[in-house]
N, C-alpha and C positions, 0 to 999 in steps of 0.2 A: 347757355348762351351758344345761338348757333353762330356761321363762319358766316359774316358777306361776299356771296357768289353772285359770277356773272359770268356767261355762253355768249364766243364770240364765235356768230357762225349759226344761223337758226333755218337753216336748210331741211331738206330731208331727216336727221341724223341727227342736227343742231339742237331742231324745233323738243326729241324728247329731251336730251340734255338737262334743257332750262324746264321743261315741265316737271321733272322730274326728281330736276330741286326742288323745286314748289312742293313738294309732295312726302320731302325728309326734315326729321324734326330738328337738324343737326346743321338744319344749311338756311339763307337766306339768301333766296334769287331778289339783287337788288337793278339788275340790268341786262339787257338783251342788246346786241348789235352786230350789226351786217350791213357791209357793201349798199347792200340793197336798203334800202329805209322801210318802203312799202314792206318786204316784209319780215324788217324787224319790228316797224310797228302795229301790222297786224299778229303778228303771237306775242309781242309788247303785252295788247288789248287785252287777245285772249286771258295773259295768264294776272291783271295786273299789276305789271313793274317799265318803268319808262323804258323807250327808242333810241338805241342811235344811232350815229352812222358809220361809226368807227370805234376798232378798242382807245387811242385818243380821246375821243369826246366820253365814252364810256368812265375812261378809269379816271379825267377830269372833274367828270358829273358823282362821279360817286367814289367810298373808298371802298376798295372789295381785298377781301382778302384772298378768296380763289378763283380762279378760274378755267371754265375748261377753254381748249380752242379747239371746232369744227368746220375749220376751215378745207376751203383745195389742199392737196400736199403743198404744192406749190410756196404755199405765204404760211407756212407751219413752221419755219425758221427766223424769220422779218416779225412773226405777230407774238411765237412766245416769248423772242430776245427782249423784242420791248418790256413783256408781260412782269416777266423773270428780274430781269436792271431795278426796274419798278415798285420788288419787293411783294412781288404776288403771285403765293401757291400754284401749280400749275398744273395740269389736265389735257395732256393733247395728243388729236387722235393721231390714231396706229399713217404711213408708219413718221414716226418721232421725224422727218424731215424726209430731204431727197437726196442728201450729201454724209455720209459719213462724219465728214469734220464739222459737221456744222452740227452736229448733234454730240459731239463730243466739245463745240462750241458753249451749249446749253448746258449740258455739264458740268461744265467748270463754275455758270456762273451761279447753277442752284447750290452747289456746296461750296462755293464764297456767299453767296447769302443763307446756307444750313433755311433752301426752300425747296417742297417736295418736287417735285418732277415726275408725274407720272403720265404712262402710252397706255391710249387707248387700245388697248389688246383683248379685247374684248373677248373671246373666245376662254381666257381664264378662270371667266367669271361665273363661265354655261356651269352648271350643274351638274353636271354626266364628267364636267373632265375636274371637275370640284372633287366629287366621288372619288376619281381614280384616281387622284393624287391623295390621296388617303387611304387607300391600296397596297401603295407605291411598287407599279409594276417596276416588273426586268426583261425591256423589250428585247429580240435580236432581232425582231428585224418590224417596220410602222411602216403601210398603206394611208396613206390621205392618200382623198378626197375631196372635191371643193369646185364644183360645174354649174350652167344655170346658162340659162338664156340673158342674150347680150341686155344690156340697159345702157342707152344710150347716155344715161346720169351722169357716169362715170369719165371725165375726158378725159384729164388728163395724163391722167396713166395706164400700163396698160396691167395689167391680173398679176403681173407677180405682185408689185406695191400693192396690188389694191384687197390683191382672195390671197397669193400664198405666204406671207409673211407671217398671217393669223398663222400657218400652216408650220410655218419654220422659226417661231417663236416656242407652237403647244413643243417638236420636234426638240427643240434643243431644252427642253421645262425635264423634258421626259430622260432626256439621254443625259447624264452626269457625267460626259466624259468632250476632249474637243475634236474637234475637226480632222477628218484627213482630207477631206479628198469631195469634190464637188461634180458635176457634168448632169449640164441643165442645156435641152432646143427646145424648143416653140418660133409660132408665128404668129402673121397679122392672117386676119380672115374677115374681119367687120371694122377694123376701126386702122390708125395710124402708128397701133401702141399694137404687144403684143398680144392676142387674143388668147390664146394659151399655150401655159408654160407647163414640161415636165421634169421636175427636176432630184437627179438620187444624189442623196448627202451615206458617207460615208462616216462612219464613227471610229476615231485611237481603238476605241476602244472593240472595233468588231459588229456591230452594231450599225443597221443597212433604213436608213429613209429613203420611200417614195415617195412624192409628192407631184402631185395632177391639180392643174386646172383650168378651166374655160369658162369661154364667157360664149361660146357657142353651144352648146348641148341643150336637146327639149325639153330636160325634165331636171327638178333641181337634183341634188343632193351632195349633201356635207355629209363625210362619212369619215371615220378615222379606225386600221385596224391594229390593233397591239399585238404581237406573236408576238407568244413565251413561252419558254422551252419546254412548259408543264401545261397551260394553256391559252385560249384568244379571246382579250378583249375588244370586244366590237363596238364603237361609242357607234350614236347619233346625234346630231348636232342640233338641229333643228327641231326633232325630239325630246334631247334632250333625257335619253333611254342610254341605258349602261348593258349589255350584255353578254356574260362569259364563256367558254365551251372551254367544258374538259376531256379527254377519256381518263375511265376505269376498267378495268381491270373485274368478271368479274369472270364464273364458271363458263355463261358460254361466249367467254371473248370477250374484245371492249366495247361496250357502251358509252357511247357518246352521254354528256349530260351538259343543259345547259340549266342556267339560271338570268332569271331579270333580278340584280337589285330594286329594292326598293328605296330614294331618296327625295326629301324635299327639294319640288323646282322652286325657281323666282327666274322673274329676269332679269339678265342676264347687266345689262346697264347700269340695273337701280342698286346692283354691288357691287359693280364696280364704282359707280358716281358713290355712295352710301361711305367704302373706304377706302376713295382718296378723304373726303370729306373728315375721316374717322384720321388717315393721318395725319392730317394738315392741322386740325386737335392735338391730338398725339402727340405729335413730332416726328412719328415713326415712320420706315420710309416703309411706302405703297409697296402690292405683291407686285409688280409690274412697272420695274422703277425707268429713269432715262437710259441706265445702263443695258437693261433686259433689250431697252427700242434698240438702245447707237447697236448693239448684236448679232440683236436681225435681222434691223435695213442693211451690218454689215457683208450678212448672208444674202439678202435680197439683190444684193449689188454685184456681186458675183455671178447669181445666175442673168443677171441680164445683162454680165458682157459675155456669156459664153456665148447669149443667146445670137445678142445684136455681131456677136463674131461669128457666129456660124451662118445665121439668117442677113446681116444687113437691114438689121431693122431699125438700127441711129442713123441713118442714110437716111430713112425716111418721117423721122420727129425729131421732136428736143428734148426729149423725155430726159430728165438727168440720171447719169447712173455710179459716177463717180467724181 
């Protein structure tokens, strides 16, 4: 029996949520909604499902079990709360909300009603990251770089909530230790929000993670380097590849050996949505649950606080940071 699912927000990313649900055997897309009804109708007609102007209309017209929320970040809390209160399982795109206390409230509702609350940290479903999680790295240092050209499509948040939160979540999933210290800087270039952000996270076990994000670069780069005591692992998010380097001794001295593991590659969003639907069916916790989303948001908020404190960005925009 397929779960009846809907999608609220069918813009650039939401249209792919809707498309993928029509491809999953365990899901039955029953409707899409968007405040831009012409857009909702266009996607609905393309996929052969009804279109609505709001979540309320979708709920009143269709009985749905689960919902993808792919609207601007500022609307996550309000729509997710309405869906959860209506007894609907929710996958909300990252960041889970604008404020940690809002995320905490969503967690309480989901727990009280025994509902799945999954957060769309899609990089956890990148085939390269899935492979890394299976070999259990023990990092001493991590260097993450996520940069690319400016896009006016994202205009309600800066790079910390748009980009860096991906890397915060990945780093925290790889380092099993509480955070001891965060140091961050950033600046505006093309928008009223921070367009460049640089953060160093020091964990209590001594591991250091450096994260750089920017939407001011000419070329796109999505890369993570994991330094261990005896090897270095490089992840290319875009190509979904992993390279492992290590030095070995031979009679002529040290020689660097590089290996490129081969593993299946899949569309990360499809894996993410399939996991969400299976969690609903099997009543099990998701790979990236509300607690993970809240934890990543709390770190992102502290990064934003430091950037705003040192640069005064908060004086020039209305982005909430706590």
